[in-house]
N, C-alpha and C positions, 0 to 999 in steps of 0.2 A: 435531613430532608433534602430533596433535589434542589439545585439552584438553576435559575434560568440563564442560559447563554445570552449575552448582549450582542447587538448587531456588529459591533467592532470585532468581537471574538470570531465571528464568521469569516471576516476578512483575514484575520491573523491565522486562523486554522487553514485557510486555503493556501497561504504562503508556506506555513510550516509543514503541512501534509505533503505538499509538492516536493519539498526537500527530502522528506522521509520516504517518498515514493521511489527513490533511487532510479529514476528514469521511467518507471512504470506506474501502474495503478490508474492510468488515465488522467488527463488534465482535470483538475477540480473546477475549472472555469464555469462550465454550464451548470453543474450541480450547485455551485456556490451562488450563481444567479437565482436559481430556483429557491434556495433557502433565504436569500435576501428578499425576494419578492414576498415570500411567506411572512417575513417580519414586517415588510412595508404594509402588508394587508392586516397587520395587527396580531399576527401569531407569535408564539414564543415556544422554544424548545427547552425541555428540562434535561439537565445533565446530572446523572446519578453516580455517586461515588460507589465503587464496587463493594466497600464494606457495608453499605446500606442494603445490600441484597440479603434476603434470607436464604439459608442453605438449600431450601426446596423450591425457591423461585425458579421459573423456567424463562430462559433468555433466548430470543431469536438472534441468530448470527447471520448477517446479511452481507451481500456484495453484489457488484456488477462484475461479470467475468467476460473475457474475450480479448480481442486485439485492440490496443489503445488507438490505433489509427482509425478503426471503425467507429470508436466512441465519438469522434469528431462529427460523424455524419448521422449517427443514430443515438441520440442523447437520452439519458435517463431522466424521468420526472418522478414526482412523488407517487403517483398511482402505479407506475411501472415498478418502483422500488418496493411498494407494499404488496404487490400481487402475489409473489411466492410466499410471503408471510401468512396471508390469509389462506392460501392453499395448505400450508403446513398446519395451521391451527385447525382446519377442518379435518385433516388427516389424523392429528393427535386427539381431537375431541376436547381441546381445552385452549384458553387464551394464553398469550405470553404476558409476563410481568414487565418486561423491558426489552430493548433491542440494543445490539452492539455490532460493530463492524468486524469483519474478519481481518482487515488490514488498515493501518492508519495512513498508508501511503496513497497519495493521489486522490482521485475522485471518490474512492471507497471510504475515505474519512467522512464524507458527507452522506454516504448511503443510509446510515441509521438516522441521520437528521431528516432525510426525505421521508423515511418511514414514519418518523415521529410527527412530521408535519401532516401526514395523511391519516394518522391513527391516534395521536395524543400520547403514545407510549413514551416513557423517559428513555434517554440514551445513556447507556453505561459507559463510564469513562475508562475504557479498556479496549484492547483488540487482541488478536491471536497471532500477531507477527512482529509488532513493534516497528514495522516498515512495510514494504510491499514485496510479495513473492508471487510467481505466476501460477502455482499449482496448489491444489487443496491439501495435499499431504505435507506441505511445507509450513503449516500452521502449528502452533504450540500444542494444540489439542491432539494433533496427530502424533507429534513427537512424544507426548505423554501417554500414548496408547489408548486414548478414548475412542468411543464408537464414532464411525463416520456417517452413519445413517440414522434416521431417514434424511433425505436430501432432495430439495426441490429446485428445479431449473425452469425458468419461465421466459417466454418471449413477449414482445409487445402486443401480439395478437391474442388469440384464444388458445394458445398451446402451453401446456405445463407438463413436465415430466417429474414424477416422484420416483426416486430410487429408494425402495424400502429395505433392501438388503444388498450387501456387497461383501466379497471375500477379503477385501482389504482396501486401504486408502488409495493405493496406486490404481487398483482396478476401478474403484469408484471414480477417480479422476479421469481415467480414460473414457469411461462411459459418458460422463457429463461433458467432457470436452467434445466428443462426437456430437452430442446434442447441441451444444453451443455453436459448433461449426454449421450444423444444419439450420440453426436459427439466423445465420448470417454473421457469425463470429462476435455476437454480443448477446448477453442474457443477464437476467437478474436471478439471484439465488437466495434461498433460505437454507442454511446448512444445518447439520445435526443440532438439535436443541441442546443447550447447556444449562445445568443447574447453577444456582448461585454459588454453591460450594465449588463446583468445577471452575467457574470463572475466577473466583478468588484464589484458587490454588494454582491454576495453570495458564491464565491469560496474562498478557502484558498490561499491567495496571496503570491507570491514569495517563494513558498514551495520548488521549485527546488534549489533556492539559499540557503535556509535553510539546505537542505540535503547536499549540497556541503560543506557548512560551518562546518557541523558536521563531515563529512569525513575528512576535512582539520584538524580539531582539533585532531581526532584520529591519523592521520599521524604525526602531530606535536609532540604529546605526545610520540609516539614511537621513533621518531628521537631524542627527548630529554631524552629518557630513563625514562619517567614518566609513571604513571599508566594510561593507555588509558581509562579504565572504569571510573575512577574518573574525568578524563578530559572531558568525554562525559557528565557525571552527572553535572559538573560545567557549561559547555557550554550551556546545554539545560535546566538548572534549575530543574534537576531531583533529585531523591533520590535513594540511594542504599538500597535494601530490604533484600538481602540474598546472601551468597556465599556458594557454595557447590559442590557436585558431582552428576552427573546423575546416579540414581539407577535403574530406570525403565521408559520405554516409551510404552504407549499403543496407537495405532493409526489404523484407518481404513478409507478407501476411500469410501464414501457413499453419494449419491445424489449430486455428483459434489463437495463435500467438503472433506477436510482431518480433521477428528474429532479424539479426543483422550485426553490423559492426560500425564503429566510428573511428576515424583517423584524425589525429590532431598534429599540428606543427607548433613547436614551442615558441613562446614569446618571452621577452624580458630575460629573467634568470634562466629560463628553459630554452632559450634560442638555440637552434641547431639540434634539438632533441625531438624525437617523435614519441607519440603516445597513442596506443590503440586499445579500444574497449569493445568487447563483445557483449551482446545483450539478447535476452529472451524476455521481452517486455521490459524487464529490469536489467541494469548493468550487472554483469556477472564476473568479469575478469579484466584486469588492466595490465598492459605491458608497456614498459618504458624502453625504447630502443630494442624491442623484441624480448626483453626479460620481464617475466611476471613479477609484479611488485605488489599487487592487491587482488584479492578474490573475495567472493561471497563466502561466509556471511558478513564480513565487514561491509558496511554500507558504502557503495561507490556512488557519489553524487556529482553531477555536472551542473555547475551554476554559471549564470551570466556574470562575467567578471565585474561589470559595472553595477548592476542592480542587485546582485546577490540572489536573484530569483532562480529557482530550479528550471531546468530544461528537460522535457520528456523525450523519450526515444522517438516518438512520432513527430516531434517539433524541431529536431536538429536540422540544420541546413548549413550550406557552405558559407564560410566567412564569419560565423559567430565567434566572438571572443569569449572564451569560457575558462573556468577554473575547475579542476577536478579535486574533490576532497574525499576523505574517508571518515566515516563516523563509526564508533564502536557498536558491535552487535550485542544482542541479548545473550546472557550467559547460557541459556538453554540451547541456543544455536551453535555454541562452541563445544557442547558436550559430544561424546562419541555418537550418540543416537541423533543429536541435532545435525552434526556434520554429514551423517548418512542421508539426511533429508534435504539439507540446504547447502552443503559444502560444494566445492568446485566440481567434484565428480558427479554430483546430482544434475549438473548442467552439461555433462559431456566433456569436461576439461580434465585431462589426465595429469593433474598436479595435486599436491597436498596443500591444505590450508595452513598458511602462516600469517597470523594477523600483523598488520602494519603497526599495531600497538604493542607487539611483543608479548601478548598474553598467551599463556598455555591453554589448551582446551579445558573447558570447564568440567 
């Protein structure tokens, strides 16, 4: 049977999902407030373990897409989150059994919770990335070769686009990205429906629980007056890469993405050293004194050195004291097919992937 999330878990999810967002996915702040208000009004959201899905159940896969900087001005609410789901149900001619997020990172961790608040559907404890990535073909369902359509893209007004057919994932991504840009670089989506069997076989399972556990560890460390960054590294099996101060941020919103770079100057043990990170919504590659030391699909996370809370690419500013850590990626992302979708070359970086954890490709 599904269990109901409690209000505290909403807070923990916001913290953990922001870490797993690797700089992107959009801040969960506004969506978290919407979910909290739903609880204060007496509502509850059910979390469904993937094993409780029947193989022929149909699951809605939802997201907010666009440029995180725009999310701060045009926020998602429960009705906006539900809108493409209802369009998809009408197109399919049948209702959904449950809802799940395409990515556990950032505000999209809350997207199925908002749909649940507006519809009563349970939320599946799973996602299709195990983190945040900026493009549709970067999800596990794409790497597994599943269908990419039908796909619904909605805006806040009375505009909805249904993509019923596409020649491939990349082509579908280009079409929906153009639509999103016309919408003002923010849209909500209901992606290709997934059966219970597909979710259990190809999704990243129990990722909401993982994000909640990360958030709980950050809170525990703060309460115990321990280093929350080190607590996160230990809890997630990660590595600390650099500690420093933000010296410069270059960013621009283009083609529905937030692209740019971050420059850090080292502090403490890293004094006298520079660290530069490029991003496309999410952090994609890090260089220490000009030498590449970390790339996607390893998770590159920039955390506030004192609080341990994540900092998104849209929130970086001069003078922030930050620590860069890496967390291990999902095995499917380290496979040959996975690297073709989410490795450094998928983001335009002409380097090979070498995990900071010394793992061979899966």
